[in-house]
C-alpha positions in Angstrom: 0.0 0.0 0.0 1.3 3.5 -0.9 2.3 5.5 2.1 1.7 9.1 2.5 3.2 11.2 5.4 1.3 14.3 6.7 3.4 16.8 8.7 1.0 19.3 10.3 0.8 20.8 13.7 -2.9 21.4 13.3 -4.9 18.2 14.5 -8.0 19.3 12.6 -6.2 19.5 9.3 -4.5 16.1 10.2 -8.0 14.4 10.8 -9.4 15.9 7.5 -6.5 15.1 5.3 -6.0 11.6 6.8 -9.7 10.7 6.3 -9.9 11.7 2.7 -6.5 10.2 1.8 -7.6 6.7 3.5 -10.8 6.7 1.4 -8.5 6.7 -1.6 -6.8 3.7 -0.3 -3.5 5.2 0.8 -1.9 4.4 4.1 -1.5 7.7 6.0 1.2 8.4 8.7 0.9 11.5 10.9 3.6 13.8 12.4 2.6 16.8 14.6 6.0 18.7 14.0 8.7 19.1 11.6 11.3 17.0 13.5 8.8 14.2 14.0 8.0 14.4 10.4 11.7 13.7 9.3 12.0 11.0 12.0 9.0 9.2 10.5 10.1 9.9 6.8 13.4 8.3 7.4 11.6 5.3 9.2 9.0 4.7 6.6 10.3 6.2 3.3 6.9 7.5 2.2 6.2 8.0 -1.6 4.6 11.3 -0.9 4.8 14.0 1.8 2.4 16.7 2.6 3.9 19.3 4.9 2.3 22.6 6.3 4.5 25.8 5.6 3.7 27.5 8.9 4.6 25.2 12.0 6.3 25.8 15.3 10.0 24.9 15.9 10.7 24.0 12.4 8.6 25.3 9.5 8.0 23.4 6.3 10.6 25.0 4.1 13.4 23.7 6.5 11.6 20.2 6.5 11.6 20.2 2.8 15.2 21.3 2.6 16.3 18.5 4.9 14.2 15.9 3.1 15.5 16.7 -0.2 19.1 16.8 1.1 18.7 13.2 2.3 19.7 11.0 -0.6 17.4 8.1 0.7 14.4 10.6 1.0 15.0 13.0 -2.0 12.9 11.0 -4.5 9.7 11.4 -2.1 7.3 13.9 -3.8 7.0 16.9 -1.6 3.7 19.1 -1.4 3.9 22.2 0.6 0.5 23.0 2.4 0.1 26.7 2.5 -2.1 29.9 2.7 0.5 31.9 0.8 -0.3 32.9 -2.7 2.4 35.5 -3.7 4.6 34.2 -6.5 7.8 35.2 -4.4 6.6 32.7 -1.8 6.0 30.0 -4.4 9.4 30.6 -6.0 11.0 30.3 -2.6 9.3 27.0 -2.0 10.4 25.6 -5.5 13.9 26.8 -4.9 13.9 25.0 -1.6 12.8 21.8 -3.2 9.3 21.5 -3.2 7.7 19.6 -6.0 4.1 21.1 -5.7 1.7 23.3 -3.6 -1.7 22.8 -2.0 -3.6 25.9 -1.1 -5.4 26.6 2.2 -8.3 26.2 2.7 -7.9 22.7 1.1 -10.3 21.9 -1.8 -10.7 18.1 -1.4 -11.0 17.3 -5.2 -7.7 19.4 -5.8 -6.1 17.5 -2.8 -7.0 14.1 -4.6 -5.8 15.4 -8.0 -2.4 16.7 -6.7 -1.8 13.5 -4.8 -2.5 11.4 -7.8 -0.3 13.6 -10.1 2.4 13.4 -7.6 2.4 9.7 -7.2 2.5 9.2 -11.0 5.7 11.2 -11.0 7.1 9.3 -8.0 6.3 5.9 -9.6 7.8 6.9 -12.8 10.8 8.1 -11.1 11.0 4.8 -9.2 10.9 2.9 -12.5 13.5 5.2 -13.9 15.7 4.5 -10.9 15.3 0.6 -11.2 16.2 1.1 -15.0 19.2 3.1 -14.3 20.5 0.5 -11.7 19.8 -2.2 -14.3 21.7 -0.3 -17.1 24.6 0.3 -14.6 24.9 -3.3 -13.9 24.9 -4.1 -17.5 27.4 -1.4 -18.1 29.6 -2.9 -15.5 29.3 -6.6 -16.9 30.1 -5.2 -20.4 33.1 -3.1 -19.1 34.4 -6.3 -17.3 34.0 -8.5 -20.5 35.7 -5.7 -22.7 38.5 -5.4 -20.2 39.0 -9.2 -20.5 39.0 -8.9 -24.4 41.5 -6.0 -24.2 43.8 -8.3 -22.0 43.5 -11.0 -24.5 44.5 -8.5 -27.3 47.3 -7.2 -25.2 48.7 -10.9 -24.7 48.9 -11.3 -28.6 51.3 -8.4 -29.0 55.0 -9.1 -29.1 57.3 -8.8 -26.2 60.3 -6.6 -26.0 63.4 -7.9 -27.7 67.2 -7.1 -26.8 70.4 -7.9 -28.6 71.8 -6.5 -31.7 68.3 -5.0 -32.2 66.5 -3.6 -29.1 62.8 -3.4 -29.7 60.2 -1.9 -27.3 56.6 -1.0 -27.7 53.6 0.7 -26.0 49.8 0.0 -26.8 47.4 2.5 -25.4 43.7 1.9 -26.6 41.5 4.9 -26.1 39.0 2.5 -24.7 38.9 -0.9 -23.4 39.5 -2.1 -27.1 41.1 -0.5 -29.9 41.8 -0.8 -33.7 45.6 -0.7 -33.4 47.7 -3.8 -33.8 51.2 -4.6 -34.4 53.9 -7.2 -34.6 57.6 -7.8 -35.2 59.4 -11.2 -35.6 62.2 -12.9 -37.7 60.9 -14.3 -41.1 64.4 -16.1 -40.9 67.8 -15.4 -39.2 68.5 -12.4 -41.5 65.1 -10.8 -42.0 62.9 -9.0 -39.5 59.4 -8.3 -40.2 57.8 -5.0 -38.7 54.2 -3.7 -39.2 51.7 -1.7 -37.4 48.0 -1.3 -38.6 45.3 1.0 -37.5 41.6 0.0 -38.2 39.1 2.8 -38.6 37.0 3.7 -35.6 37.2 2.4 -32.0 36.0 -0.4 -29.9 34.9 -4.0 -30.5 34.0 -3.2 -34.2 37.6 -2.1 -34.7 39.3 -4.6 -32.5 37.9 -7.7 -34.3 39.2 -7.0 -37.8 42.5 -5.9 -36.2 42.9 -9.3 -34.5 41.9 -11.0 -37.8 44.6 -9.2 -39.7 47.1 -10.0 -36.8 46.5 -13.7 -37.0 46.6 -13.8 -40.9 50.1 -11.9 -40.7 51.4 -14.0 -37.8 50.6 -17.3 -39.2 51.8 -16.2 -42.7 48.5 -17.7 -44.3 47.8 -14.7 -46.4 47.4 -16.4 -49.7 49.4 -15.2 -52.5 51.6 -12.9 -50.3 55.4 -12.9 -50.3 56.1 -11.6 -46.7 59.6 -10.4 -47.9 57.9 -8.0 -50.3 56.2 -5.2 -48.6 54.2 -3.8 -51.5 53.0 -7.3 -52.4 51.7 -8.0 -48.9 49.7 -4.6 -48.9 48.2 -5.5 -52.5 47.1 -8.9 -51.1 45.7 -7.4 -48.0 43.8 -5.0 -50.0 42.3 -7.8 -52.2 41.3 -9.6 -49.0 39.9 -6.7 -47.1 37.5 -4.5 -49.0 35.4 -2.0 -46.8 32.2 -2.9 -48.8 32.3 -6.4 -47.3 33.8 -5.2 -43.9 30.9 -2.7 -42.6 32.7 0.1 -44.3 35.8 -0.2 -42.2 39.3 0.0 -43.6 42.8 0.3 -42.1 46.2 1.9 -42.6 49.3 0.2 -42.3 53.1 0.6 -42.2 55.0 -2.5 -43.2 58.8 -3.1 -43.3 61.3 -5.8 -43.6 64.8 -5.4 -42.2 67.9 -7.3 -43.7 70.5 -7.4 -40.9 73.2 -8.6 -43.3 72.8 -5.7 -45.7 71.6 -3.4 -42.9 68.8 -2.3 -45.2 65.1 -1.6 -44.5 62.4 -2.3 -47.4 59.0 -0.6 -46.5 55.7 0.1 -47.9 52.7 2.1 -46.4 49.0 2.4 -47.0 47.7 5.9 -45.8 49.6 5.4 -42.5 52.0 8.0 -40.8 55.5 7.7 -41.8 58.0 5.7 -39.7 60.6 8.0 -38.4 64.3 7.1 -38.8 66.8 8.9 -36.5 70.5 8.2 -37.4 73.7 10.1 -36.6 77.2 9.6 -35.3 76.5 12.4 -32.7 73.3 13.8 -31.4 74.1 17.4 -32.7 74.2 16.0 -36.2 71.1 13.9 -36.1 69.6 12.9 -39.5 65.7 12.5 -39.8 64.2 10.5 -42.4 60.3 10.0 -43.0 59.8 6.6 -44.4 56.5 6.4 -46.3 55.3 5.3 -49.7 52.2 6.6 -51.5 49.1 4.3 -51.2 45.4 4.4 -50.2 44.2 2.7 -46.9 43.7 -1.0 -47.2 40.0 -1.7 -48.1 39.2 1.6 -49.4 39.7 1.2 -53.0 40.0 -2.2 -55.2 43.1 -2.5 -57.3 45.1 0.1 -55.4 48.8 0.2 -56.3 51.3 0.0 -53.7 55.1 0.3 -54.0 58.3 -0.5 -52.0 61.3 1.7 -51.1 64.5 1.0 -49.2 66.9 2.8 -47.0 70.2 2.1 -45.3 70.3 1.6 -41.6 73.4 2.9 -40.0 74.6 1.6 -36.8 73.0 3.4 -33.8 70.0 4.3 -35.7 66.6 4.5 -34.1 63.3 3.8 -36.0 59.9 4.7 -34.6 56.8 3.3 -36.0 53.5 4.6 -34.6 49.8 5.2 -35.2 48.4 8.7 -35.6 46.7 8.6 -32.1 50.3 9.4 -30.5 50.1 13.1 -32.2 46.6 14.0 -33.1 45.8 15.3 -29.6 44.4 18.7 -28.6 46.7 21.2 -26.8 45.8 23.5 -24.2 45.2 26.4 -26.6 42.7 24.1 -28.5 44.8 23.3 -31.6 45.8 19.9 -32.7 49.4 18.8 -32.2 51.0 18.0 -35.7 53.1 15.2 -37.0 56.1 17.6 -37.3 55.8 18.7 -33.7 55.8 15.2 -32.6 58.9 14.5 -34.7 60.6 17.6 -33.0 59.7 15.7 -29.6 61.4 12.7 -30.8 64.5 14.7 -31.8 64.6 16.4 -28.4 64.4 13.1 -26.6 67.0 11.5 -28.9 69.3 14.4 -28.1 69.2 14.0 -24.4 71.2 11.1 -23.0 69.0 8.4 -21.7 65.8 10.2 -22.8 64.7 8.4 -25.8 63.1 5.4 -24.2 59.4 5.0 -24.8 58.3 5.9 -21.4 60.0 9.2 -21.4 58.6 9.8 -24.9 55.1 9.1 -23.7 55.6 11.4 -20.6 56.4 14.2 -23.0 53.4 13.4 -25.1 51.1 13.5 -22.0 52.5 16.7 -21.0 51.3 18.0 -24.4 47.9 16.2 -23.8 47.6 17.8 -20.3 47.4 14.2 -18.9 44.0 13.6 -20.4 43.0 10.2 -21.7 43.9 9.8 -25.4 41.1 10.5 -27.8 42.3 7.7 -30.3 44.2 4.5 -30.1 47.9 5.1 -29.5 50.6 2.6 -30.5 54.4 3.5 -30.5 57.2 1.0 -31.4 61.1 1.7 -31.1 63.7 -0.1 -32.9 67.4 0.6 -31.7 69.9 -0.9 -34.2 73.0 -1.3 -32.2 
């Protein structure tokens, strides 16, 4: 049965209101003062409260203020009973938290109508609260599942390598799952394969095709592809992955093969940011090369053409491969950081002793991003050729 609390220090008004509301099938609770009313409200959690404005000890405005300040009581529909009719008084009551007003002397038909209206709003609000709680539980369950999936994706990515080539990487998805994916492994004792791809969009819809491409390339099961030839791999990927058949998704990729005997790097790219090669005998004479070839993203256009270029890798060189999320960030002045500004940051880190490790680079990027979460997936690979 719906409970209604009446707070009024007038016993005659209490009797009238209680009788008429009980006739409507409501359970009525009576309080003779504001303090008693608050105690009974905390005990019974009524759906609706009718409170007289003018009372001894504590007036209706203070009762309303305390009721609405209590998280467990704030949803109760609160009606102020008053003989005041000035607009300023009603504004004061609304500002205090009152949901409605009932004028004195009380018109019984108006009392019944306002109670019915208040209870409809209360019940609707209760349903919304239940729905919100259910949605929160579903959200938590989904976040837990996505976190597990993200951990699975992270477990697929290659581990750091040390030796004649030191390789390190960082993967920072903008959400629990991202469209970035990368790998590096030896095709044979002399040839190292390197790639980083970035599927359009974010979340699960991007992560699934990303993992699919990862498995194809890791298992070398991409039919018709010579994994030693970067442009051929991109051509076959483009034939396999067309956005018309992939929910209008596409991906960019940078793909390279390093020959350790010849110290040469062959590479090809499809709409991806250039890899950055830093080489020099001394930090003050640092040489910077942007390694990129022309080519549309994979899946965007059938029969796209891709080409392979190559460069020499000097001893002591450092190669950075990354997704655009590492530099497409908004600065404090509202402008977007550019690729050239990010390259300048890499150069500054390289010119400082022991400052070109990935954690230091990311710290500098986060300073630019004023430590906000990345808006896009972010991947960064570093290869140091000793």
